[in-house]
N, C-alpha and C positions, 0 to 999 in steps of 0.2 A: 504494500500500500504506500501512499504518499508519505514521504519522510522529509522533515526539515530538522536540522540539528544545530543549535546555537552554541557558540563557544567564545572564549576571550574575556569573560567577566572576571572580576576580582575586587580586591580592596585597593583603593587609591586615595591619596590625599587631595583635599580641595585644591583646585587649580591644575590637577594632573590630567593625564590622557589615558585612554584605552581604545583599543580597536576590537570591535565585535565581528565575528564571522557567522555566517549561516550557510551550512552545506545542504543543498536540496537534492533529492533523488526521487525517482519513480513518478515524475510528472515532467511535462515540457516546460522547464524553468524559464526558458527564453521567451515564452509566449505570455508570461504573466507579469503584470505590475506586482512589485513586491514591497513589503512594508515592515517597519519596526514599530512595535507598540511596547509599553512598559506597564508594570503594576507595582506601585509603591506599597509598603507595608500597610495593611488595613484599608486600602483603597481599591477602586475598580481600575479597569484598563484605561490607559491614556495613549492616544495615538502620538507617535513621535515623528516619523518621516516615511516617505514613500518615493519610489522610483519607477518609471515606466519600463515596459518590457525591453525596449532598445537601450535603455540606460542614459538617454540624453535629456530627460526631463525629471526634475525632482521637486518635492514639496516638503515643507517642514512646519512643525508646530512652532508657535511664537516662543515657547519656553526654551527651545533649543536652537533657534535660528541664529546663524553666525558662529555657533560653537560645534555643532555636529555636521558631519558630511556623510551622506549615503552614497554608495556606489555598488556596482555589480560587475561580475565577470561571467558572461554567459557561456564562455568556453569551459569554465570550471564549475558551472552551476552553483555559484557562490555569491552571496549578498554580504555586504560589509556596512559597518557603521563606525566611522572615526569620530571619537568623542574627545573634545578638548575643553579646557577651562571648566573642568567638572566641578559641580557644586553639591553640597550635601543633599539638596532636594532632587538630585538626579538618582539617588539611591533607589533601586527597584530591581525587579526581575525583568529582563528584556527578552522579548519574543520576536521572532520574524514570522511573517505570514504571507501567503499568496493572496492577492486581491483579485476578486472575480469580476472586475469592472475596470474601465479605463481610469487613468490617473485623475485624481481630484485635488483641489487645493487643500482640502482637509477632510478628515474622517471623524464621524461621530461615534463615540464609544459610550456604552451604558452597561454598568456592571462588568460582566466578563465577556462581552461581545462588542465588536466594532463593525460598523457597516461595511459590507462587501468583503470582509476578511474571512479567510478559510485556511486550512492546512497549517495551523499554528504549531510550533514545536514545544519543547519542554522548558525552554528558557535558560538564561544564564544570569547569575546574580551579579549586580554591580553595586558596590558599597563605597560611598565617598565619605571619608571620615578621617580626622586627624588623630 
C-alpha cells in the first residue's frame, strides 16, 4: 500500500536549523502536490507548506514564511522541508502528505484532518528548546 516515511527530526536550539525528508513509495509521487503539516502538543493539525507536482510552485503558512523552504526530488520520490531560524513554537510532530487536488494558497485543517490531504505518514518529532 501507499507509504510515506518522514525523517530528520530532532532536538535543536532556538535559532537553529533542521532538514526534514519524506520518502514516498507505492504511488506516483511525481503526479501529486505534496504537503507538510504539523501537530503541536495538545493541538490539532496545522498546515505548514505545500509544493506542486512539478516542484516549481510553493505555498507557505504565514507562521513559517521566510524561514522554511519546501522542495522535492521526483527522481528520488522524496519531499524535503528546510527549517531555519527555528522557534520554540515550531515544536511539533511533522507529517508529509499527498494532496489530492491542485496546489492552493493555503489549506484548512480541523482536528486531525486537513482539506484534500491523504497518505499521511507516521511523522517525525521536532523539538526546539534551549
